[in-house]
C-alpha positions in Angstrom: 1.7 -42.4 -24.9 1.1 -41.6 -21.2 4.8 -40.8 -20.5 4.2 -38.1 -23.4 1.1 -36.6 -21.8 2.6 -36.4 -18.5 6.1 -34.8 -19.9 3.9 -32.2 -21.6 1.9 -31.3 -18.7 5.2 -30.9 -16.7 6.3 -28.6 -19.3 3.3 -26.8 -19.4 3.2 -26.2 -15.9 7.0 -24.8 -16.0 6.0 -22.4 -18.6 2.9 -21.2 -16.3 5.1 -21.0 -13.5 7.9 -18.8 -15.5 5.2 -16.5 -16.8 3.9 -16.0 -13.2 7.2 -15.1 -12.0 7.9 -12.8 -14.9 4.9 -10.9 -13.9 5.9 -10.1 -10.8 3.9 -12.5 -8.4 7.1 -14.2 -7.2 7.6 -13.5 -3.5 11.4 -13.8 -4.1 11.3 -11.2 -6.9 9.1 -8.7 -6.0 7.9 -8.6 -2.5 6.4 -5.2 -2.7 4.3 -6.4 -5.6 2.0 -9.0 -3.4 -1.5 -8.7 -3.0 -1.1 -8.2 0.8 -1.1 -4.5 0.5 -4.5 -4.8 -1.7 -6.3 -6.3 1.1 -8.3 -8.0 -1.0 -9.4 -5.0 -3.2 -9.1 -4.6 -7.2 -6.4 -2.6 -8.2 -8.8 0.3 -9.4 -9.8 0.7 -5.5 -6.6 -0.1 -3.7 -6.0 1.5 -0.4 -4.2 4.3 -1.4 -7.0 5.8 -3.6 -8.7 8.6 -1.7 -10.0 10.6 -4.7 -13.8 10.9 -5.0 -16.0 10.6 -7.9 -17.7 13.8 -9.0 -19.2 15.5 -6.0 -22.5 16.6 -5.7 -23.9 18.6 -3.0 -26.5 17.1 -0.6 -30.0 17.3 -1.9 -31.3 19.2 1.0 -28.5 21.7 1.0 -28.6 22.6 -2.6 -32.6 23.0 -2.5 -31.9 25.3 0.6 -29.2 27.4 -1.2 -31.5 27.6 -4.4 -34.3 29.0 -2.2 -32.1 31.6 -0.5 -30.6 32.7 -3.7 -33.7 33.2 -5.5 -35.5 34.7 -2.6 -32.6 37.4 -2.1 -32.8 38.4 -5.7 -29.4 39.8 -5.8 -29.0 42.0 -9.4 -26.2 40.6 -11.5 -25.7 37.5 -9.3 -23.7 35.6 -11.7 -21.3 38.3 -12.6 -20.7 39.2 -8.8 -20.0 35.5 -8.3 -17.4 35.2 -11.2 -15.6 38.5 -9.8 -15.7 37.3 -5.9 -14.2 33.7 -7.3 -11.4 35.4 -9.0 -10.9 37.9 -6.1 -10.5 35.0 -3.8 -8.3 32.8 -6.1 -5.8 35.8 -6.5 -5.8 36.9 -2.9 -2.4 37.3 -1.0 -1.4 37.4 2.7 -1.0 40.6 4.2 2.3 42.0 4.0 4.4 41.9 7.2 5.5 45.2 9.0 9.2 43.6 9.1 9.2 42.9 5.2 7.9 46.5 4.7 10.5 48.0 6.8 13.2 46.1 5.2 12.0 46.9 1.6 11.6 50.4 2.6 15.4 50.3 4.1 16.5 48.7 0.8 15.1 51.4 -1.3 16.3 54.1 0.7 19.7 53.0 0.6 19.6 52.6 -2.9 18.4 56.3 -3.7 20.8 57.8 -1.1 23.9 55.9 -2.9 22.6 57.1 -6.4 22.3 60.7 -4.9 25.7 60.6 -3.7 27.2 59.4 -6.8 26.3 62.7 -8.5 28.7 64.8 -6.3 26.3 67.8 -6.3 25.9 70.3 -3.4 22.3 69.6 -2.4 20.1 70.6 0.4 20.0 67.5 2.2 16.7 68.2 4.3 15.1 68.7 0.9 16.9 65.5 -0.2 15.6 63.4 2.4 12.1 64.4 1.7 12.6 63.8 -1.7 13.8 60.3 -1.0 11.1 59.6 1.7 8.3 60.5 -0.7 9.9 58.4 -3.5 10.2 55.4 -1.3 6.5 55.6 0.0 5.4 55.8 -3.8 7.3 53.0 -4.7 5.7 50.8 -1.6 2.4 51.9 -2.7 3.0 50.8 -6.3 4.6 47.3 -5.4 2.7 46.1 -2.1 -0.3 44.3 -2.1 -3.4 46.1 -0.5 -4.8 43.6 1.8 -8.0 44.1 3.6 -10.3 41.8 5.5 -13.5 40.6 4.0 -16.4 42.1 5.5 -19.7 39.7 4.8 -23.0 41.2 4.9 -26.1 39.3 4.0 -26.0 40.2 0.0 -22.1 39.5 0.1 -22.9 36.2 2.0 -25.5 35.2 -1.0 -22.8 36.0 -3.8 -20.6 33.8 -1.7 -22.8 31.3 -1.6 -23.3 31.1 -5.4 -19.8 31.4 -5.9 -18.2 29.1 -3.6 -20.7 26.7 -1.7 -20.2 23.8 -4.2 -16.5 24.3 -4.3 -15.7 24.7 -0.6 -17.8 21.6 0.1 -16.1 19.5 -2.4 -12.6 20.5 -0.9 -13.4 19.9 2.6 -15.0 16.4 1.6 -12.3 15.3 -0.2 -10.0 16.3 2.8 -12.0 14.2 5.2 -12.5 11.5 2.7 -8.7 10.7 3.5 -9.6 10.3 7.3 -12.6 8.3 6.4 -10.6 5.9 3.9 -7.5 5.5 5.9 -8.8 5.3 9.5 -12.3 3.7 9.4 -12.4 3.1 12.9 -12.5 6.8 13.8 -15.9 7.7 14.7 -15.9 11.4 16.0 -18.6 12.6 18.2 -17.6 16.4 18.2 -16.9 18.7 15.4 -15.4 22.1 15.6 -15.6 24.3 12.3 -13.2 27.6 12.5 -14.2 30.3 10.0 -17.1 28.2 9.2 -18.9 30.5 6.8 -21.8 28.7 5.2 -21.0 25.4 7.1 -19.5 23.3 4.3 -17.3 21.5 6.8 -20.4 20.6 8.8 -22.1 19.3 5.9 -19.2 17.3 4.7 -18.5 15.9 8.1 -22.3 14.8 8.5 -22.1 13.1 5.1 -19.3 10.6 6.7 -20.3 10.3 10.2 -23.9 11.5 10.6 -24.5 8.6 13.2 -21.9 9.4 15.7 -21.7 13.1 15.4 -23.6 14.6 18.3 -22.0 18.1 18.8 -21.2 20.6 16.0 -19.8 23.9 16.8 -19.4 26.4 13.8 -17.3 29.6 14.7 -17.3 32.7 12.3 -16.9 36.3 13.2 -19.7 37.4 10.5 -23.0 37.3 11.8 -24.7 37.3 8.7 -22.8 34.2 7.4 -24.1 32.5 10.7 -27.4 33.5 9.9 -27.3 32.2 6.3 -25.7 29.1 7.3 -28.4 28.4 10.0 -31.2 29.0 7.3 -29.4 26.4 5.0 -29.9 23.9 7.9 -33.4 24.8 7.9 -34.3 24.4 4.2 -33.9 27.9 3.4 -36.3 29.2 5.8 -35.8 30.9 9.2 -38.5 28.9 11.3 -38.1 25.4 9.7 -36.7 22.4 11.5 -33.1 21.9 11.0 -31.9 19.0 8.8 -29.0 18.4 11.0 -29.6 18.7 15.0 -27.0 19.7 17.8 -25.6 22.6 15.9 -24.3 25.6 17.6 -23.1 28.7 16.0 -20.6 31.1 17.7 -18.8 34.4 16.7 -15.9 33.3 19.1 -13.9 30.2 19.8 -14.6 28.2 22.9 -12.5 29.9 25.8 -11.8 26.8 28.2 -8.5 25.3 27.1 -9.8 22.0 28.4 -12.7 21.6 25.7 -11.5 19.6 22.8 -13.3 18.3 19.7 -12.6 14.9 18.0 -12.7 16.6 14.7 -11.4 20.3 14.2 -11.6 22.0 10.9 -10.3 25.2 9.4 -11.1 25.9 5.9 -10.2 29.0 3.9 -9.9 30.7 7.3 -6.3 31.1 7.9 -5.8 33.2 4.6 -8.3 35.7 6.2 -6.3 36.7 9.2 -4.1 39.7 9.1 -0.6 38.6 10.0 1.6 35.5 10.6 1.8 35.9 14.1 -2.4 35.9 14.3 -2.1 32.8 12.1 0.2 31.2 14.4 -1.9 31.9 17.5 -4.9 30.5 15.5 -3.5 27.4 14.7 -2.2 26.5 18.2 -5.6 27.6 19.7 -7.0 25.0 17.0 -4.6 22.5 17.8 -5.1 22.7 21.5 -8.7 22.2 20.9 -8.1 18.8 18.7 -8.5 15.6 20.3 -7.9 13.4 17.3 -7.6 15.3 13.7 -7.0 18.8 12.8 -8.1 19.4 9.0 -6.8 22.6 7.4 -7.7 23.6 3.8 -7.0 26.4 1.7 -7.1 27.5 -2.1 -4.8 25.6 -4.4 -2.3 28.5 -5.1 1.1 29.4 -4.1 -0.3 31.4 -1.2 -2.5 28.9 0.3 0.3 26.1 0.0 2.7 28.5 1.9 -0.2 29.1 4.5 -0.5 25.5 5.3 3.3 24.9 5.4 3.8 27.6 7.7 0.8 26.2 10.0 2.8 23.0 9.8 6.1 24.1 10.7 4.5 26.1 13.6 2.9 22.8 15.3 5.8 20.6 14.4 8.5 23.0 15.4 7.4 25.6 17.9 5.4 23.3 20.2 4.0 24.8 23.5 5.7 24.0 26.7 2.6 24.0 28.7 0.2 22.2 26.6 -2.9 20.5 28.1 -2.9 17.7 25.8 0.9 16.4 25.5 0.4 14.3 22.5 2.7 15.6 19.8 1.2 16.3 16.3 2.3 14.3 13.2 1.2 14.8 9.7 -1.5 12.6 8.4 -2.1 13.7 5.1 -1.1 14.7 2.0 2.6 14.3 3.2 3.9 10.8 4.1 6.5 12.5 6.4 7.3 15.3 8.8 10.0 16.6 7.1 10.1 20.0 5.4 7.9 20.2 2.0 10.3 19.1 -0.9 8.0 20.7 -3.5 8.7 24.4 -1.7 12.5 23.5 -2.0 12.7 22.0 -5.6 9.8 23.6 -7.3 9.0 26.8 -5.2 6.8 28.2 -8.1 4.6 25.3 -8.1 2.1 24.7 -5.1 1.3 21.5 -3.9 -2.3 21.1 -4.6 -5.1 18.6 -5.9 -8.1 18.5 -8.2 -11.4 17.1 -7.3 -14.5 17.4 -9.8 -17.9 18.4 -8.7 -21.1 19.5 -9.6 -21.8 23.3 -9.4 -25.1 25.1 -8.3 -27.6 24.9 -11.2 -27.6 28.5 -11.7 -28.1 30.5 -15.1 -24.6 30.0 -16.7 -23.0 27.7 -14.6 -21.2 24.7 -16.3 -22.4 21.2 -15.8 -19.0 20.1 -14.1 -16.0 22.0 -12.7 -12.8 21.0 -11.0 -11.7 22.4 -7.6 -8.1 22.8 -6.9 -7.1 23.1 -3.4 -4.4 22.7 -0.7 -4.9 20.8 2.5 -3.1 19.6 5.6 -4.5 16.7 8.2 -2.7 16.6 11.6 -3.1 13.7 13.9 -2.5 13.5 17.7 -1.5 9.8 17.3 2.0 9.4 15.9 1.3 5.8 14.9 -1.8 6.3 12.9 -0.4 5.8 9.8 1.4 2.5 10.4 -1.6 1.0 11.9 -3.8 2.1 8.9 -1.4 0.7 6.5 -1.1 -2.5 8.4 2.3 -2.7 8.8 2.9 -3.1 4.9 4.8 -1.1 2.5 5.4 2.8 2.8 3.0 4.8 0.8 3.9 7.8 -1.4 1.8 10.6 -2.6 0.9 11.3 -6.2 1.7 15.2 -6.6 1.1 15.8 -10.2 -1.2 14.0 -13.2 -0.4 10.3 -13.9 1.0 10.2 -17.2 -0.1 6.6 -18.8 2.2 5.3 -21.7 2.3 1.8 -23.3 3.5 -0.7 -20.7 4.8 2.3 -18.4 3.4 5.1 -16.1 5.2 8.3 -15.2 4.4 9.3 -11.8 5.6 12.2 -9.6 5.7 11.0 -6.0 6.6 12.6 -2.5 8.0 9.8 -0.6 8.1 8.9 3.1 11.8 9.8 3.1 11.2 13.5 2.2 11.9 13.6 -1.4 10.2 14.5 -4.2 10.7 12.0 -7.2 9.8 11.1 -10.7 9.2 7.3 -11.2 8.6 5.3 -14.2 6.5 2.4 -13.0 6.7 -1.0 -15.3 5.1 -4.5 -14.6 8.9 -5.7 -15.2 10.5 -3.5 -12.7 8.1 -2.8 -10.0 5.7 -5.8 -10.2 2.1 -6.5 -11.9 0.3 -5.2 -8.6 1.9 -1.8 -8.4 2.0 -1.1 -12.1 -1.8 -1.8 -12.1 -2.1 0.5 -8.9 -0.4 3.3 -10.8 -2.3 3.1 -14.0 -5.5 3.0 -11.8 -4.4 6.0 -9.7 -4.9 9.6 -10.0 -3.3 12.9 -8.9 -3.8 13.0 -5.0 -4.0 9.4 -4.7 -1.1 7.0 -2.6 1.0 4.5 -4.1 3.3 1.5 -2.5 6.7 3.3 -2.5 9.3 2.3 -5.1 12.6 1.0 -3.8 14.9 4.1 -3.3 17.7 2.4 -5.4 15.4 2.0 -8.1 17.2 3.2 -11.4 13.9 4.1 -13.0 13.3 6.9 -10.5 15.0 10.3 -10.2 15.0 13.2 -7.7 13.8 16.6 -9.1 16.7 18.3 -7.8 
């Protein structure tokens, strides 16, 4: 009788062992599926999760914004805010002079060719004038008319109603990438270029209120600086600031030796009139960065392209006489320093990310909205990513919605190899831990990278 019980226990133990190995918990079968990369966290809160829950404005900021809006009494505010939002979302870059000249030359050559094919005796001076007129007319019809934004106090209030909550949400989501992956980072100084209403200031303060001691906001609009200062003072002009040691400037600090631990440029590069101007500003911002440079733009093709141009500027056109010799490396969202695979494989689809937030409680405003944005975080320390990941598996970025199906998950990921892939994650193939992390992840999070030879993954080429 004792022998039978002992034999049954042994068989039961073998069955349990087989089940455990089948589920991917065996080190020999699925080394990447082990809980070492989880660092003790549950699957729904694995180290790659950087999405935030629905973002709310700080209570002091919301109260101050409502006080300013109600005090301004701008007629038709809701309609103006909606139109401004649509205008900013559809805004394109200013056309480059070289592009216009190339287009004009191509049109002129086509018109001359068409005129010569008619083989008629014509007055060449008259024909030249007609062709020039047609070229100019065509250029006016097809060229985007860009003009710089000029914010006065009224337009600043409209911008506040339209973009305060969304802008704050995008910047906070980008900064959360640093907070989550580099918990030892404790900045003492912050520079916000194109600060506008000071959303980067508030977002940075929400994470590092205990360590930030100096914050400089730079915006060419004096009216926007005034509104941002009033937001810090509860909506009034004479109140005590909620956040101290904040300085407003209309120009960047001149000294090349002055650096800030954290430099932010949110929705500001798109307001510059040329590619050369954007390159100069990006180099300037990088010179003033001692740890992290964070750039945020609208989640459109234009916004994504602007950020990729800035990325290429810093990675490929490094200054020879730089005060700080440490080279830039991409910290987020790209898990690599290679050219963007999405631009090459899906040129019509921008690399953007969604974040839910609560808008200002104004008449007609929905209870909940989603901000879609593109961002780029560059680091002064090339080894930061390896240190944060603790030497474990590489992490890929989810660049599209996660499609959860029975017993498998469809993921589009940007890999550390510089490839964009679609992967079908299953517990049997990739291990229980990776599978459960995939089911718990959202668009914009990171996942432990799937093996390159995995037959369940394929490139988007």
